[in-house]
TORLO-820808 format. One record per residue (C-alpha): x, y, z; residue number from 1; residue in one letter. Coordinates in steps of 0.05 Angstrom, whole numbers, always signed. Layout:
REM TORLO-820808
(vexfi (X; Y; Z); NUM; "A") ...
END
This chain:
REM TORLO-820808
(vexfi (-116; +1237; +487); 1; "M") (vexfi (-61; +1189; +504); 2; "R") (vexfi (-18; +1170; +445); 3; "F") (vexfi (+8; +1098; +440); 4; "P") (vexfi (+78; +1086; +466); 5; "H") (vexfi (+125; +1083; +407); 6; "L") (vexfi (+200; +1073; +399); 7; "T") (vexfi (+202; +1131; +350); 8; "G") (vexfi (+164; +1196; +340); 9; "S") (vexfi (+103; +1207; +296); 10; "F") (vexfi (+114; +1239; +229); 11; "K") (vexfi (+69; +1293; +201); 12; "A") (vexfi (+47; +1267; +134); 13; "E") (vexfi (-12; +1307; +107); 14; "V") (vexfi (-57; +1365; +122); 15; "M") (vexfi (-119; +1383; +83); 16; "F") (vexfi (-191; +1408; +94); 17; "E") (vexfi (-169; +1439; +160); 18; "S") (vexfi (-150; +1370; +187); 19; "K") (vexfi (-80; +1353; +210); 20; "V") (vexfi (-55; +1281; +207); 21; "F") (vexfi (+6; +1250; +240); 22; "W") (vexfi (+23; +1182; +210); 23; "A") (vexfi (+63; +1126; +240); 24; "D") (vexfi (+72; +1072; +188); 25; "L") (vexfi (+77; +1019; +242); 26; "S") (vexfi (+14; +1037; +282); 27; "R") (vexfi (-35; +1085; +250); 28; "G") (vexfi (-59; +1157; +244); 29; "L") (vexfi (-70; +1211; +295); 30; "A") (vexfi (-113; +1268; +271); 31; "Y") (vexfi (-141; +1334; +293); 32; "C") (vexfi (-197; +1376; +262); 33; "D") (vexfi (-175; +1448; +271); 34; "L") (vexfi (-247; +1472; +261); 35; "R") (vexfi (-274; +1432; +320); 36; "L") (vexfi (-249; +1460; +386); 37; "R") (vexfi (-263; +1426; +451); 38; "G") (vexfi (-284; +1462; +514); 39; "T") (vexfi (-242; +1468; +576); 40; "G") (vexfi (-205; +1514; +622); 41; "N") (vexfi (-150; +1531; +573); 42; "S") (vexfi (-158; +1584; +520); 43; "A") (vexfi (-156; +1534; +461); 44; "V") (vexfi (-167; +1459; +461); 45; "Q") (vexfi (-172; +1412; +402); 46; "F") (vexfi (-202; +1343; +397); 47; "D") (vexfi (-155; +1288; +375); 48; "F") (vexfi (-170; +1219; +348); 49; "G") (vexfi (-130; +1158; +330); 50; "F") (vexfi (-143; +1107; +275); 51; "I") (vexfi (-104; +1042; +274); 52; "E") (vexfi (-76; +1012; +211); 53; "L") (vexfi (-116; +956; +177); 54; "P") (vexfi (-122; +893; +218); 55; "Y") (vexfi (-59; +852; +217); 56; "G") (vexfi (-15; +908; +193); 57; "Y") (vexfi (+7; +939; +259); 58; "E") (vexfi (+80; +928; +277); 59; "I") (vexfi (+90; +921; +351); 60; "L") (vexfi (+164; +932; +359); 61; "F") (vexfi (+161; +919; +434); 62; "K") (vexfi (+139; +848; +420); 63; "D") (vexfi (+196; +833; +373); 64; "L") (vexfi (+261; +800; +398); 65; "P") (vexfi (+311; +852; +421); 66; "V") (vexfi (+365; +830; +373); 67; "Y") (vexfi (+320; +818; +313); 68; "E") (vexfi (+339; +860; +253); 69; "L") (vexfi (+277; +897; +230); 70; "T") (vexfi (+268; +938; +167); 71; "E") (vexfi (+243; +1010; +174); 72; "P") (vexfi (+168; +1014; +159); 73; "P") (vexfi (+183; +1065; +104); 74; "E") (vexfi (+216; +1010; +64); 75; "M") (vexfi (+150; +976; +50); 76; "N") (vexfi (+96; +1026; +67); 77; "R") (vexfi (+71; +1096; +52); 78; "T") (vexfi (+12; +1140; +67); 79; "I") (vexfi (-10; +1196; +22); 80; "G") (vexfi (-68; +1241; +2); 81; "C") (vexfi (-100; +1230; -66); 82; "V") (vexfi (-160; +1270; -88); 83; "G") (vexfi (-180; +1289; -17); 84; "G") (vexfi (-174; +1216; +7); 85; "C") (vexfi (-120; +1185; +50); 86; "I") (vexfi (-91; +1121; +24); 87; "K") (vexfi (-46; +1069; +56); 88; "F") (vexfi (+0; +1028; +11); 89; "I") (vexfi (+37; +966; +34); 90; "C") (vexfi (+84; +918; -2); 91; "I") (vexfi (+70; +848; +25); 92; "D") (vexfi (+128; +799; +22); 93; "R") (vexfi (+106; +727; +39); 94; "P") (vexfi (+165; +691; +72); 95; "R") (vexfi (+192; +637; +27); 96; "G") (vexfi (+152; +661; -33); 97; "H") (vexfi (+191; +719; -65); 98; "P") (vexfi (+151; +713; -130); 99; "C") (vexfi (+86; +728; -94); 100; "N") (vexfi (+101; +799; -71); 101; "V") (vexfi (+36; +838; -69); 102; "M") (vexfi (+22; +913; -72); 103; "V") (vexfi (-39; +927; -29); 104; "R") (vexfi (-78; +991; -19); 105; "A") (vexfi (-131; +1018; +28); 106; "W") (vexfi (-172; +1082; +29); 107; "T") (vexfi (-190; +1114; +95); 108; "L") (vexfi (-264; +1126; +111); 109; "D") (vexfi (-254; +1181; +162); 110; "L") (vexfi (-328; +1184; +183); 111; "D") (vexfi (-327; +1110; +202); 112; "R") (vexfi (-254; +1111; +223); 113; "K") (vexfi (-239; +1049; +182); 114; "E") (vexfi (-198; +1028; +122); 115; "W") (vexfi (-231; +1002; +59); 116; "K") (vexfi (-188; +952; +21); 117; "A") (vexfi (-178; +962; -53); 118; "E") (vexfi (-160; +908; -103); 119; "K") (vexfi (-87; +889; -96); 120; "G") (vexfi (-41; +863; -150); 121; "F") (vexfi (+23; +823; -156); 122; "L") (vexfi (+87; +863; -161); 123; "W") (vexfi (+108; +823; -222); 124; "K") (vexfi (+49; +853; -260); 125; "E") (vexfi (+82; +921; -254); 126; "L") (vexfi (+152; +895; -267); 127; "W") (vexfi (+132; +861; -331); 128; "E") (vexfi (+115; +929; -359); 129; "Q") (vexfi (+186; +955; -352); 130; "V") (vexfi (+231; +894; -350); 131; "A") (vexfi (+239; +895; -426); 132; "F") (vexfi (+273; +963; -420); 133; "M") (vexfi (+332; +931; -384); 134; "F") (vexfi (+347; +872; -429); 135; "T") (vexfi (+419; +896; -434); 136; "D") (vexfi (+427; +894; -358); 137; "H") (vexfi (+415; +823; -336); 138; "A") (vexfi (+434; +841; -265); 139; "E") (vexfi (+372; +885; -261); 140; "L") (vexfi (+322; +832; -281); 141; "W") (vexfi (+316; +804; -210); 142; "D") (vexfi (+294; +865; -170); 143; "V") (vexfi (+245; +879; -114); 144; "E") (vexfi (+206; +943; -98); 145; "P") (vexfi (+225; +986; -39); 146; "R") (vexfi (+207; +1054; -10); 147; "Y") (vexfi (+139; +1065; -42); 148; "P") (vexfi (+117; +1138; -49); 149; "V") (vexfi (+45; +1155; -66); 150; "L") (vexfi (+41; +1217; -108); 151; "M") (vexfi (-17; +1268; -104); 152; "P") (vexfi (-42; +1245; -172); 153; "D") (vexfi (-49; +1173; -148); 154; "G") (vexfi (+13; +1146; -183); 155; "T") (vexfi (+63; +1104; -145); 156; "L") (vexfi (+138; +1113; -144); 157; "C") (vexfi (+181; +1054; -126); 158; "L") (vexfi (+255; +1044; -114); 159; "M") (vexfi (+276; +979; -147); 160; "L") (vexfi (+338; +945; -121); 161; "G") (vexfi (+371; +878; -135); 162; "E") (vexfi (+346; +821; -91); 163; "M") (vexfi (+416; +793; -88); 164; "R") (vexfi (+465; +851; -94); 165; "P") (vexfi (+531; +833; -126); 166; "R") (vexfi (+598; +854; -98); 167; "R") (vexfi (+619; +912; -141); 168; "R") (vexfi (+638; +985; -131); 169; "E") (vexfi (+573; +1014; -156); 170; "E") (vexfi (+502; +990; -142); 171; "V") (vexfi (+448; +1009; -192); 172; "D") (vexfi (+377; +1022; -168); 173; "C") (vexfi (+318; +1040; -211); 174; "I") (vexfi (+264; +1090; -194); 175; "V") (vexfi (+199; +1078; -230); 176; "C") (vexfi (+133; +1114; -229); 177; "R") (vexfi (+70; +1073; -245); 178; "F") (vexfi (-3; +1087; -259); 179; "D") (vexfi (-35; +1041; -208); 180; "M") (vexfi (-99; +1031; -248); 181; "R") (vexfi (-69; +1013; -315); 182; "S") (vexfi (-4; +987; -285); 183; "K") (vexfi (+30; +1027; -340); 184; "R") (vexfi (+100; +1057; -326); 185; "P") (vexfi (+102; +1132; -334); 186; "L") (vexfi (+177; +1142; -328); 187; "W") (vexfi (+239; +1110; -298); 188; "H") (vexfi (+310; +1129; -282); 189; "G") (vexfi (+373; +1098; -253); 190; "T") (vexfi (+406; +1119; -188); 191; "V") (vexfi (+477; +1095; -178); 192; "V") (vexfi (+510; +1076; -113); 193; "D") (vexfi (+451; +1089; -67); 194; "Y") (vexfi (+441; +1038; -11); 195; "H") (vexfi (+370; +1011; -13); 196; "I") (vexfi (+367; +997; +62); 197; "M") (vexfi (+359; +1071; +79); 198; "W") (vexfi (+318; +1128; +51); 199; "P") (vexfi (+346; +1155; -14); 200; "V") (vexfi (+360; +1227; -30); 201; "I") (vexfi (+357; +1236; -106); 202; "L") (vexfi (+406; +1281; -141); 203; "P") (vexfi (+379; +1348; -164); 204; "G") (vexfi (+385; +1329; -238); 205; "N") (vexfi (+351; +1262; -232); 206; "F") (vexfi (+285; +1283; -263); 207; "F") (vexfi (+322; +1313; -323); 208; "T") (vexfi (+356; +1247; -338); 209; "K") (vexfi (+297; +1200; -329); 210; "C") (vexfi (+261; +1166; -387); 211; "Y") (vexfi (+221; +1194; -419); 212; "P") (vexfi (+252; +1262; -399); 213; "P") (vexfi (+201; +1316; -379); 214; "P") (vexfi (+192; +1375; -425); 215; "C") (vexfi (+208; +1439; -386); 216; "P") (vexfi (+170; +1482; -436); 217; "R") (vexfi (+108; +1438; -432); 218; "E") (vexfi (+107; +1439; -357); 219; "N") (vexfi (+107; +1515; -355); 220; "K") (vexfi (+49; +1523; -404); 221; "L") (vexfi (-23; +1529; -379); 222; "P") (vexfi (-66; +1468; -395); 223; "A") (vexfi (-103; +1503; -452); 224; "R") (vexfi (-39; +1527; -486); 225; "K") (vexfi (-6; +1459; -473); 226; "R") (vexfi (-62; +1423; -512); 227; "R") (vexfi (-56; +1475; -567); 228; "R") (vexfi (+19; +1465; -571); 229; "Q") (vexfi (+11; +1389; -574); 230; "Q") (vexfi (-38; +1398; -632); 231; "S") (vexfi (+12; +1441; -669); 232; "I") (vexfi (+68; +1391; -657); 233; "D") (vexfi (+25; +1335; -687); 234; "R") (vexfi (+10; +1377; -749); 235; "D") (vexfi (+83; +1390; -758); 236; "L") 
END
């Protein structure tokens, strides 16, 4: 199989059910089923396949002007595995219409080698769920989502940065995790002085300072004991 010519290398994103996937957020997915071996002269051969991104979402860098400043695909896209399905998430930003930013999602039908579109939603529908938490920080009201990360449970993490960063020593960014079905925020935290144009490495204590903070004891308990403990806490 001949891979498409790319300016950068593919990135291994997911592996499950004996299938290996390499994802390029600008072009598509290359995959290999480790259980299906081809025949040939060599000792071991595997059959590879390639699935393009949904129509209209390929980024052909070779066709862009040489000096045009382009954002990394990771800034607006992510691919992840949820419940045995591969999903592609993209943040659409219509030029000249910043209020119409859309969060779109597709699920891969591997048998048909095609993407099935899911119902998208406006970014402001998510932001309205958490904006009230930052009433004391007017500079954080006007934010835009960046660097989406799809979690294994189907929730979506977003880095929220100011659309018009002000000149100051520290720049605040918010990390929020949303339930994509209910659009309900599950937790959020603030990261200080992290540039939003590049991937972010969160500090080791970030998840202990987010809101609401996770309960270490609860996370260590088995599900049955955790429900029992919650019942005891309510009775108290």
